[in-house]
C-alpha positions in Angstrom: 0.0 0.0 0.0 2.9 2.3 0.8 4.3 1.8 -2.7 1.0 3.2 -4.2 1.4 6.3 -1.9 5.0 6.8 -3.2 3.9 6.3 -6.8 1.1 8.9 -6.6 3.5 11.3 -4.8 5.8 10.9 -7.8 3.0 11.7 -10.2 2.1 14.8 -8.2 5.7 15.8 -8.0 6.0 15.7 -11.8 2.8 17.6 -12.2 4.0 20.3 -9.8 7.5 20.6 -11.2 7.3 19.8 -14.9 5.7 22.1 -17.5 5.7 19.4 -20.2 3.8 17.0 -17.9 1.1 19.7 -17.6 1.0 20.2 -21.3 0.6 16.4 -21.8 -2.3 16.4 -19.3 -4.0 19.2 -21.3 -3.6 17.2 -24.5 -4.9 14.1 -22.8 -8.0 15.8 -21.6 -8.6 17.2 -25.1 -8.2 13.7 -26.5 -10.6 12.2 -24.0 -13.2 14.9 -24.5 -12.9 14.5 -28.3 -13.3 10.7 -27.8 -16.5 11.2 -25.9 -17.8 13.9 -28.3 -17.2 11.7 -31.4 -18.3 8.5 -29.7 -15.2 6.6 -30.8 -15.2 2.8 -31.0 -13.7 0.5 -28.4 -10.6 -0.2 -30.4 -10.1 3.6 -30.8 -10.4 4.0 -27.1 -7.8 1.4 -26.6 -5.4 3.2 -28.9 -6.1 6.6 -27.3 -5.7 5.4 -23.8 -2.6 3.4 -24.7 -1.1 6.5 -26.2 -1.9 8.6 -23.2 -0.4 6.0 -20.8 2.6 5.6 -23.0 3.4 9.3 -23.3 2.7 10.0 -19.6 4.8 7.0 -18.5 7.8 8.1 -20.6 7.4 11.7 -19.4 7.6 10.4 -15.8 10.7 8.3 -16.7 12.3 11.3 -18.4 11.7 13.4 -15.3 13.2 10.8 -13.1 16.3 10.5 -15.4 16.7 14.3 -15.4 16.5 14.5 -11.7 18.9 11.7 -11.1 21.4 13.2 -13.5 21.1 16.6 -12.0 21.7 15.1 -8.5 24.7 13.0 -9.6 26.3 15.6 -11.7 25.0 19.2 -11.0 27.6 20.8 -13.2 26.8 20.7 -17.0 28.6 17.8 -18.7 28.4 16.5 -22.2 27.6 13.0 -21.2 24.8 14.2 -18.9 23.4 16.3 -21.8 23.4 13.3 -24.1 21.6 11.1 -21.5 19.0 13.7 -21.0 18.6 14.3 -24.7 18.1 10.5 -25.4 15.4 10.3 -22.6 13.7 13.4 -24.0 13.9 11.9 -27.5 12.0 8.8 -26.3 9.1 11.1 -25.1 9.1 13.0 -28.3 9.0 9.9 -30.4 6.1 8.5 -28.4 4.3 11.8 -28.5 4.7 12.1 -32.3 3.4 8.6 -32.7 0.4 9.5 -30.6 -0.3 12.5 -32.7 -0.3 10.3 -35.8 -2.7 7.8 -34.2 -4.9 10.7 -33.0 -5.0 12.1 -36.6 -5.9 8.6 -38.0 -8.8 8.4 -35.5 -10.1 11.9 -35.3 -9.5 13.6 -38.7 -12.2 11.5 -40.5 -14.6 12.2 -37.6 -13.9 15.9 -37.7 -14.3 15.9 -41.5 -17.6 14.1 -41.2 -18.8 16.5 -38.6 -17.8 19.6 -40.6 -19.0 18.2 -44.0 -22.0 15.9 -43.2 
């Protein structure tokens, strides 16, 4: 039970300290509202929720890596920059994939809504 408490504390810590985490939450809310509005199918919900969980999980891992590296090596160092850049790249890759999946799901629905 205590591990759940620590996990939720980590999520709240990321929310309070990371702007990108907040941006992802806003995008997540937008995707969820759009899913409800357009009554997306079950498989589409699976894709949307999978993307949300994937991006948010990677963002949390990226935050953890950044905090560890800042703690272990507070002075700027090329290897630390490379480690942080690779972790950020993982988040970016997942986020771009999620945008593509969202486009595949939502663009036809938006088009059908605008041009019935």
